[in-house]
C-alpha positions in Angstrom: -1.2 4.7 -30.9 -1.2 0.9 -31.4 -4.8 -0.2 -30.8 -6.6 -3.5 -31.3 -10.4 -4.0 -31.0 -11.6 -7.6 -31.1 -15.1 -8.8 -31.8 -17.2 -8.8 -28.7 -14.8 -6.8 -26.7 -15.4 -3.3 -25.1 -12.1 -1.3 -25.1 -12.2 1.8 -23.0 -10.0 4.8 -23.6 -9.2 7.0 -20.6 -7.4 10.3 -20.5 -7.8 14.0 -19.6 -9.1 16.5 -22.0 -6.5 17.0 -24.7 -5.0 13.6 -24.3 -6.0 12.6 -27.8 -8.7 10.1 -26.9 -11.5 12.0 -28.8 -9.3 12.3 -31.9 -8.5 8.6 -31.7 -12.2 7.7 -31.7 -12.9 10.1 -34.6 -10.0 8.7 -36.6 -11.2 5.1 -36.1 -14.7 6.2 -37.3 -13.3 8.1 -40.3 -14.4 11.5 -39.0 -10.7 12.6 -38.7 -8.1 12.0 -41.3 -5.2 9.7 -40.7 -2.1 11.6 -41.7 0.3 8.7 -40.8 0.1 5.1 -39.8 -2.6 2.7 -41.1 -6.0 1.3 -40.1 -6.7 -2.4 -40.6 -10.0 -4.1 -40.7 -10.0 -8.0 -40.7 -6.2 -7.6 -41.0 -6.4 -5.7 -44.3 -5.4 -2.0 -44.6 -8.0 0.5 -45.4 -6.8 3.5 -47.4 -8.5 6.9 -47.7 -10.6 6.0 -44.7 -13.6 8.3 -44.2 -17.1 8.2 -42.7 -18.8 6.9 -45.8 -16.3 4.0 -46.1 -16.5 3.3 -42.4 -20.3 3.1 -42.4 -20.2 0.8 -45.4 -17.8 -1.5 -43.6 -19.9 -1.5 -40.4 -17.7 0.9 -38.3 -20.3 3.2 -36.8 -19.9 6.3 -34.7 -21.7 8.1 -31.9 -19.9 11.5 -31.5 -19.9 13.5 -28.3 -22.0 16.5 -29.3 -25.5 15.4 -30.3 -26.9 18.7 -31.4 -23.9 19.6 -33.6 -22.7 16.2 -34.9 -25.5 13.7 -34.7 -28.9 15.3 -35.1 -31.0 17.1 -37.6 -32.8 19.0 -34.8 -35.7 20.5 -36.8 -36.6 17.3 -38.6 -38.6 14.4 -37.3 -37.6 11.6 -35.0 -38.3 9.1 -37.7 -36.0 10.9 -40.2 -33.2 11.1 -37.6 -33.4 7.3 -37.1 -33.8 6.3 -40.8 -30.9 8.5 -42.0 -28.6 5.7 -40.8 -30.0 3.1 -43.2 -31.7 5.0 -46.1 -29.1 3.7 -48.6 -30.3 0.1 -47.8 -33.9 1.0 -48.7 -33.3 2.2 -52.3 -35.1 0.5 -55.1 -32.3 -0.8 -57.4 -33.7 0.3 -60.7 -34.6 3.9 -59.9 -32.9 4.5 -56.5 -36.1 5.8 -54.9 -36.6 5.1 -51.2 -39.2 2.5 -50.1 -41.0 4.8 -47.8 -43.4 2.3 -46.2 -40.4 0.1 -45.2 -38.7 3.2 -43.9 -41.7 4.0 -41.6 -42.0 0.4 -40.4 -38.3 0.0 -39.6 -38.0 3.3 -37.9 -41.1 2.6 -35.7 -39.8 -0.8 -34.8 -36.4 0.6 -33.7 -38.0 3.5 -31.8 -40.1 0.9 -29.9 -37.2 -1.3 -29.3 -35.2 1.5 -27.7 -38.2 2.8 -25.9 -38.0 6.3 -27.3 -40.7 8.4 -25.5 -42.6 10.6 -27.9 -46.2 11.2 -28.9 -45.4 10.7 -32.5 -42.3 9.9 -34.6 -43.2 13.0 -36.6 -42.2 15.1 -33.7 -39.1 17.2 -34.3 -36.3 15.5 -32.5 -35.2 18.8 -31.0 -38.2 18.7 -28.7 -37.1 15.5 -27.0 -35.0 15.1 -23.9 -31.3 14.5 -24.3 -31.7 10.9 -23.3 -34.4 10.2 -25.9 -32.3 12.1 -28.5 -29.3 9.8 -27.8 -31.6 6.7 -28.0 -32.5 7.9 -31.5 -28.8 8.1 -32.4 -28.3 4.5 -31.2 -31.5 3.4 -33.0 -30.1 4.8 -36.2 -27.2 2.3 -36.1 -29.4 -0.6 -35.1 -30.9 -0.5 -38.6 -27.7 -1.7 -40.3 -24.9 -4.1 -39.8 -22.5 -3.0 -37.1 -19.1 -4.6 -36.7 -17.3 -1.9 -34.6 -19.2 0.7 -32.6 -17.2 3.8 -31.8 -18.6 5.8 -28.8 -17.3 9.2 -27.8 -18.8 10.2 -24.5 -22.2 8.4 -25.3 -23.9 9.3 -22.0 -23.0 13.0 -21.7 -26.0 15.1 -20.5 -28.2 12.0 -20.0 -30.3 11.1 -16.9 -29.3 8.1 -14.8 -32.2 5.9 -15.9 -31.5 6.4 -19.6 -27.8 6.0 -19.0 -28.4 2.5 -17.6 -30.5 1.6 -20.7 -27.7 2.7 -22.9 -25.2 0.7 -20.9 -27.4 -2.4 -21.3 -27.6 -1.8 -25.1 -23.8 -1.5 -25.4 -23.4 -4.8 -23.5 -25.9 -6.5 -25.7 -24.1 -5.4 -28.8 -20.8 -6.6 -27.4 -22.4 -10.0 -26.5 -23.5 -10.3 -30.2 -19.9 -10.0 -31.3 -19.6 -6.3 -32.0 -16.3 -4.7 -31.0 -16.8 -1.5 -29.0 -14.4 1.4 -28.6 -15.6 3.5 -25.7 -14.1 7.0 -24.9 -15.6 8.8 -22.0 -14.9 11.6 -19.6 -16.2 9.5 -16.7 -13.6 7.1 -15.3 -16.3 5.2 -13.5 -18.0 4.6 -16.9 -14.8 3.5 -18.6 -13.8 1.2 -15.8 -17.3 -0.3 -15.3 -18.0 -0.9 -19.0 -14.6 -2.0 -20.4 -13.0 -5.4 -20.7 -9.7 -3.6 -21.4 -8.6 0.0 -20.8 -6.1 2.0 -22.9 -4.8 5.1 -21.1 -3.7 8.1 -23.2 -1.6 11.2 -22.5 -0.4 13.8 -25.1 -1.6 11.6 -28.0 0.2 8.5 -26.9 -0.8 5.3 -25.1 0.8 5.3 -21.6 -0.7 2.0 -20.3 -3.0 -0.8 -21.1 -5.0 -2.4 -18.3 -7.0 -5.5 -18.1 -10.5 -4.9 -16.7 -12.4 -8.2 -16.3 -15.6 -8.1 -14.3 -14.1 -9.8 -11.3 -10.9 -7.7 -11.1 -11.6 -4.1 -12.2 -8.7 -1.6 -11.7 -9.4 1.3 -9.4 -9.6 4.9 -10.5 -6.2 5.5 -8.9 -4.7 2.6 -11.0 -5.9 4.5 -14.2 -5.2 8.1 -13.1 -1.5 7.4 -12.3 -1.0 6.7 -16.0 -2.8 9.9 -17.1 -0.7 12.4 -15.3 
């Protein structure tokens, strides 16, 4: 795979299950190890790439399985939001967390993303899937993001929340963040992307331009997936 993600661009990845698109997203985000090849950020190679390094560099990841890969389901909404930026709230001389700032920032992000809950102390497992996913997105709003890697970000979410998340993704791209979007829904990939990379058996089979005024059809994409 030879892939470029530019600032402010949404790059969609299309392919059937097993095409390699999910592994590609995980590798870019540091969640899967690169055994060959190299990953460059700002034109400079990054070695021993992993999630910790990716987060520090502003390459942030929303994996496909919320309950297994994103959430601490028995802990509070607030904790699930602030886990994304706790390292930024440490006092330099004793490394303790500034709890008041953690509460204020988490509340502001929950309000911004319109997370519906009676209290941020509520266990996140009690929320709807859409509100849980909003909390995952809120987590990454609390720190610098340069590349946002999304792996099926609207899976199991109602239509209204899905549109809210689409709006947030577009806002982030408009602010200069590069977005890598992998999704099972071709409609989602085509509708959201500026450029579409099609994968089959772990290889790129086509790259299609997808400007707002000239979107490819699903047939245009599918013929490169089979």
